[in-house]
C-alpha distance (Angstrom), angle and dihedral (degrees) to the residues before:
residue distance angle dihedral
M1 . . .
D2 3.55 . .
W3 3.72 127.3 .
S4 3.70 96.2 -126.9
F5 3.95 92.1 54.4
T6 3.92 90.2 50.1
L7 3.70 87.3 48.7
D8 3.71 93.0 48.8
I9 3.80 90.8 51.7
L10 3.83 91.3 48.3
V11 3.87 93.3 50.4
A12 3.84 87.6 46.0
V13 3.92 90.1 53.3
L14 3.73 90.7 45.4
L15 3.87 92.1 49.6
A16 3.77 89.0 48.9
I17 3.85 90.2 53.3
T18 3.77 91.1 44.9
I19 3.85 90.8 50.5
G20 3.80 88.6 50.5
F21 3.91 90.7 50.4
A22 3.91 90.3 46.1
A23 3.90 90.1 51.6
V24 3.97 90.4 48.1
L25 3.89 88.9 45.0
N26 3.84 93.2 47.1
H27 3.91 90.2 49.9
R28 3.89 90.9 50.7
L29 3.94 91.3 46.3
G30 3.79 90.4 50.2
K31 3.88 89.9 50.2
L32 3.89 88.2 45.6
R33 3.93 88.9 52.6
R34 3.79 92.1 50.6
D35 3.95 89.4 46.9
R36 3.71 89.0 47.5
D37 3.77 91.1 51.2
E38 3.83 92.2 49.9
L39 3.87 90.5 43.3
S40 3.84 87.3 54.3
K41 3.75 91.3 49.1
M42 3.82 90.0 47.7
A43 3.85 91.5 48.1
A44 3.92 90.3 50.7
E45 3.82 90.3 48.0
F46 3.91 89.5 47.5
G47 3.81 91.9 50.0
Q48 3.92 88.2 49.5
A49 3.79 89.7 49.7
T50 3.75 93.2 45.5
A51 3.94 89.5 52.9
H52 3.77 91.0 45.5
A53 3.74 89.4 50.2
G54 3.79 92.6 50.9
D55 3.90 90.8 50.2
S56 3.80 88.3 51.4
V57 3.78 93.2 48.4
G58 3.83 89.5 54.1
K59 3.75 93.1 48.5
L60 3.83 90.4 48.1
K61 3.80 90.8 49.6
L62 3.85 88.0 51.1
S63 3.82 90.0 47.8
T64 3.74 89.6 48.5
D65 3.67 93.8 51.9
T66 3.83 91.4 48.4
L67 3.79 91.0 48.2
Q68 3.84 91.5 49.0
E69 3.90 88.5 52.8
R70 3.77 90.2 53.2
I71 3.76 93.0 45.7
D72 3.83 89.6 51.5
K73 3.75 89.7 48.0
A74 3.80 92.9 47.0
R75 3.82 90.8 50.7
S76 3.81 91.7 52.4
L77 3.92 90.3 49.9
C78 3.74 88.4 49.1
D79 3.77 92.7 53.0
D80 3.79 88.9 47.9
L81 3.80 90.8 50.3
V82 3.84 92.5 47.7
F83 3.81 87.6 50.8
L84 3.84 92.8 48.1
I85 3.82 91.3 48.5
D86 3.74 92.8 51.6
R87 3.81 91.7 49.0
G88 3.85 90.4 45.3
G89 3.86 90.5 48.6
A90 3.86 90.4 51.8
A91 3.78 91.3 46.6
A92 3.89 91.2 49.5
D93 3.76 90.4 50.0
R94 3.91 91.4 51.8
I95 3.75 91.5 47.3
E96 3.89 91.1 47.4
S97 3.78 90.3 51.1
K98 3.85 93.0 49.7
V99 3.86 91.2 46.0
R100 3.79 89.3 49.6
A101 3.79 92.4 48.6
T102 3.85 89.7 47.4
R103 3.77 90.8 52.0
E104 3.71 94.9 46.1
H105 3.84 89.6 49.7
R106 3.74 91.5 47.0
D107 3.82 94.6 44.6
A108 3.80 97.3 43.1
P109 3.84 114.8 112.0
G110 3.85 113.0 -95.4
A111 3.84 90.8 14.7
I112 3.78 111.3 156.0
P113 3.68 111.8 -131.7
F114 3.73 117.4 -119.7
S115 3.68 113.7 -82.7
P116 3.88 120.1 -146.8
A117 3.82 88.3 -107.3
A118 3.80 92.1 49.7
K119 3.77 90.0 50.8
R120 3.85 91.6 51.8
R121 3.87 88.6 48.3
A122 3.87 90.1 51.1
K123 3.84 91.4 46.5
A124 3.84 90.4 50.3
N125 3.79 91.0 47.2
G126 3.68 92.7 47.4
A127 3.90 92.4 49.6
A128 3.82 91.5 43.8
G129 3.83 94.5 42.6
S130 3.62 129.1 97.7
P131 3.73 129.7 -81.5
Q132 3.83 102.1 -16.8
S133 3.80 114.4 151.1
E134 3.76 119.8 -138.4
A135 3.70 89.2 -105.7
E136 3.77 91.9 57.5
R137 3.67 92.0 46.8
D138 3.79 91.7 50.4
L139 3.70 91.0 47.9
L140 3.97 91.9 50.1
N141 3.81 89.5 48.5
A142 3.75 91.3 50.0
L143 3.79 90.6 50.7
L144 3.81 95.5 45.2
S145 4.00 91.8 47.7
K146 3.92 89.2 61.9
C-alpha cells in the first residue's frame, strides 16, 4: 500500500471524528443558547421582582410610620382617659359622701327639714365654697330642692 492512500484514510478517520465532535459541540452550544435565553428571562424577572420588593418595602415603611403615629396618639388618649376616669371617680366619691351625709341628716330623728331660707344659705355656701364643679352644685341643688 501506498503511503498517500494510508494517509488519506487516516485523514478521513480524523475528519469523521472531528465531524462527530463538531456535532456534539453544536448540540451543547444550542442547549447553552436556550439556557442563556432562559437565564436572561429569569434575570429580567428577578430584576422586576427586586424593584417590586423595593417599592413594597417603601410602602411598608410609610405604613409603619403612620401606624406608629396612630399608636402614639392612642397612648396619649389612653393616658388622658385614665386621668379623667380617676378624676371622675374622685368626684363621684365626694358626691356620694355628700349625698350620704345629706340623707343621714335628713333621716336623723328630730331633724328639722330644710326651710327655704336654709336652702338659700346652702345654695349660697355651695356657690361660694371651694372647688365644687358645676355638676356637684347642680346635684346639691337638686337634692336641696326636694
